[in-house]
C-alpha positions in Angstrom: -5.2 -6.0 -8.1 -8.9 -4.3 -9.0 -9.2 -1.9 -12.0 -11.8 -0.2 -13.9 -12.4 -0.5 -17.4 -10.5 2.5 -18.2 -7.4 0.7 -16.9 -7.1 2.8 -13.6 -6.3 2.1 -10.0 -9.7 2.2 -8.0 -7.9 3.8 -5.0 -6.7 2.6 -1.7 -10.3 2.9 -0.1 -12.2 1.2 -2.7 -9.6 -1.8 -3.3 -10.3 -5.2 -2.7 -9.1 -6.9 0.5 -9.9 -3.5 2.5 -6.9 -2.2 0.3 -4.2 -4.9 1.6 -3.3 -5.5 -2.1 0.0 -5.1 -4.0 -1.2 -1.5 -4.9 -2.9 -1.0 -1.7 0.4 -1.6 -0.3 2.6 0.5 -2.5 0.1 3.6 -1.6 0.5 3.0 1.9 4.4 2.9 1.5 4.2 5.9 -0.8 2.3 7.8 2.4 5.3 6.5 4.6 8.0 7.7 2.5 6.1 11.2 1.9 6.1 10.3 -1.8 2.2 11.5 -1.6 0.0 13.2 0.7 -1.0 11.2 3.9 -4.9 11.4 2.4 -3.9 10.2 -1.3 -5.8 7.3 -2.1 -4.5 7.2 -5.7 -8.1 6.5 -6.9 -8.2 7.2 -10.8 -4.3 6.9 -11.4 -3.7 5.4 -14.8 -1.2 2.2 -14.6 1.6 4.1 -15.9 1.6 6.4 -13.2 0.9 3.8 -10.4 4.1 2.2 -11.9 6.1 5.1 -11.6 4.9 5.1 -8.0 6.2 1.4 -7.6 9.4 2.1 -8.6 9.7 5.1 -6.2 8.8 3.3 -3.4 11.1 0.3 -4.2 13.7 2.8 -4.3 12.9 4.2 -0.8 12.7 0.2 0.3 16.1 -0.3 -1.2 18.0 2.4 1.1 16.4 0.8 4.2 17.0 -3.2 3.0 13.3 -3.5 2.2 12.6 -4.3 6.3 10.6 -2.1 8.1 13.1 -2.6 11.6 15.7 -0.9 9.7 13.8 2.2 8.9 14.7 5.3 11.1 12.7 5.9 13.9 10.5 8.6 12.4 9.6 6.3 9.3 9.4 3.2 11.5 6.5 5.0 13.3 4.8 6.2 10.1 4.9 2.5 8.8 3.6 1.1 12.1 0.7 3.8 12.3 -0.3 3.4 8.5 -0.3 -0.3 8.7 -2.3 -0.2 12.1 -4.9 1.7 10.2 -4.5 -0.2 6.9 -5.2 -3.7 8.8 -7.9 -2.5 10.7 -9.7 -1.2 7.6 -9.2 -4.5 5.9 -10.4 -6.3 8.8 -13.5 -4.3 9.0 -13.7 -5.0 5.4 -14.0 -8.4 5.8 -10.2 -9.2 5.0 -8.7 -12.6 6.1 -4.8 -12.4 5.7 -4.7 -16.1 5.8 -7.4 -16.8 3.2 -5.0 -17.0 0.1 -2.3 -19.3 2.0 -1.8 -22.7 0.4 -1.9 -25.9 2.2 1.2 -27.5 2.8 
């Protein structure tokens, strides 16, 4: 996770790996669940506020077994659209989804 010296989240658009980090995915999920506005990046949010968002997102996922395919149709469509945008943004920023895999 990338943070500024003030211990704030840099925001989805400025996060490392094009936003495909733990907090980046929390922001995308929060958009899906309507916990934040669709254009909110959470830039400048203090870590305690981000933790509150993490807890809210986790509570929403718990309702659906933490599996995207178990989301109702409307949320599943929002999830798919949000992650398609996120993966494109990340790949355009040079993100390699396999870069952190360990060799077995």
